[in-house]
C-alpha positions, 0 to 999 in steps of 0.5 A: 680290857687290852685284849678287846682293844683290837676288836674295838678298833676294828669295829670303829674302823668298820662303822666309820667306813660304813658311815663315810659311805653314807655321806653322799646320800646325806648330802643329796638328801639335804640338797633336795629337802633343804637346799645347800650353799657350799663352794661345790654347790649352791641350790635353794629349797624350792616348792614341791612342784619343782621336783615333780615332772611327767610326760604330757598327754594331749587328750584330743577333743572331738571337732578340733581337726574336723573344722572346715579348713577354709575357716582357719589359716596358719600364719607366720607370726613372730617366730612361729606358725600359728593358727588364726580363725580368719573366717571362723564364725565363733572367733575373733582376734584382738592384738596385744602389744605391750612393753616388757623391759626395753622391748615390746612383746606381741601377742593376741587374744581370741575373743568370742562374738560377744568380744569376751576373751577366751584365749590369750597368747603372748610370745616372750623374748627368747632366752639363751639355753646354757648349761653353765656347768662352771657356775657350780664346781660340783657339775664341772668335775670331769666325771660328773660333766661326762654324765651330764653330757652323756645322752646329749643336750636333748635328753637334758631338755626332756628331763628338765620337764619330765623327770620325777626327782621325788621318785629317786631311790637315793632319797632313802639311805641304804641300811648299814650293811647294804652298802659295803663298797664305794662303787655301789654309790650312784654318785653320777646319777645323784649329781645329775638329779641335782643338776636337773633341779638347778636347771629348773630353778634357773629357767622355770617360773616361780609361780608354777603348779606343774611341769610336763614334757610333750614328746611329740614336739619336744615342748616343755609345758609349765602350768602357772598360777593364773593372774586372777589367783595372784590378785586374790580372785577366783581362778578363771583361766588355765595359764601355761607357758610353752617352752620351745627349744630351737638351737641355743635358745628357748622361746617361751609362749604364754597362753591363757585358756578360759576354764570349762569353755569348749571353744577355748580348749578347742583353740588351745589344742589347735595351737599346740597341734599347729605350733612350729618354729619359723624364723622371722625376718622383714621379708616374712611380711611380704607373703602375708601382706599379699594374702591380705591384698587378695581378700575381697575389698569388704573383708579388708576393713574387718577384724579378719583383715586386721589379723593379716595386717597384724601378722605382717607387722609382727615381722617389721615392728619398727616400720612407722609407715606400715603402722600408720597405714595399718591404723588409718586403713582399719579406721576406714572400717569403723572397727571397735576400739578393742582391735585398734587401741593396741595399735594406737597405744604402741604408736603413741608410745614409740612415735609420739602419735597414734596416727589417727585420721579421726580428729577426736581420736588423734593423740600426739606429743607437742613435738609430733604435732609441730612436725605434722602441721609443718608437713601439712603446710608444705603439702598445701603449699606444693598443691597451690604451686602445682595448680598455678601457672608459674612463668619465671622466664624462658628456659629457666626450668626444664620441667614443671616439677623443677618450677614447683620445687624452686618456688617451694624452697623459696617460700621456705627460705623467706619464711625462715627469716621471719621471727613471728608468723608461721612459728606461732601458727604452727604452735597454735 
């Protein structure tokens, strides 16, 4: 027996060595199939869709680019240039404004002329794009960090959407005698795959159906479970999130497209074709408003005119005066509530009044009502004083405006000393 002991020891060392070489494959496969939680890496198990990626191919529909050019206008809306059917006979645009956490998000619906929604586009808040290598000790090791940055940030961005992790050869462990050297183990590529999976877990929606990458515009596209399916209803829309990377930020744009509807798909393809980043600022509203002013007078009060106003307002969302004027301007055109209600609701939530000039449409908080009535009373008083011939004496005032301001202030001062009267009138 003793004479076989060296041979047994040698065999044990050989098989121990070969088993040791297989450990990285085991770790990789466990992380991919079940998830892992260790001091080196924490990665949960996700649905199969997170492991699959592919290139996106746009199957262009006939007629998408052949429409008469004057029926469309590419307007600067939020941080993007997007196509709007300003005069198209098949489309109308309806605003979307809603609260998302502490901010309001802006978007729009594309309606057919029966006012049925065929598309919806919402611009979500920009997300910082961070690799966060030091969150996982494994990724921050120098040899693996170099692999992650080897081809640049752009390549990481592409692989987040197009890399098929289920196609990796490391999901199969080599045979016992296929692997004889640690230098044969593609450790860096294994870790890179796990890093891509961690980035998908961080940035992509949980209710995802597939992910793709569109090389032409470097846009990531994720199809997600539509709102109807989440409520247990039959699916009606193709619901997607377009991820647009600009600098250090990801701009998610959510889009819904009515299934099996030619005009809806037509608009979707036009949006993808035109979509381009353009940073928003308050001054961005100036050229859009100038285009609105050039419209024929009769068109300014239509939903097409509202499209220009809404695009201009998307660059100056906190302008109370602009919002009030837009609402009251559109009311003159007797537009359908589907176009005005988003403005009404936003104004009421932010400013306490929907700014309507139509009495049975006006909604406001008690405080806003007091302020409005006070201003109206001051306006009436000023009008009365300006209409009267006031003669307080020679050389006391240089201009009629000085006279008016003097007596208006005097009326205010006298009113403020009274305990009853004006206050009750305002509250009533």
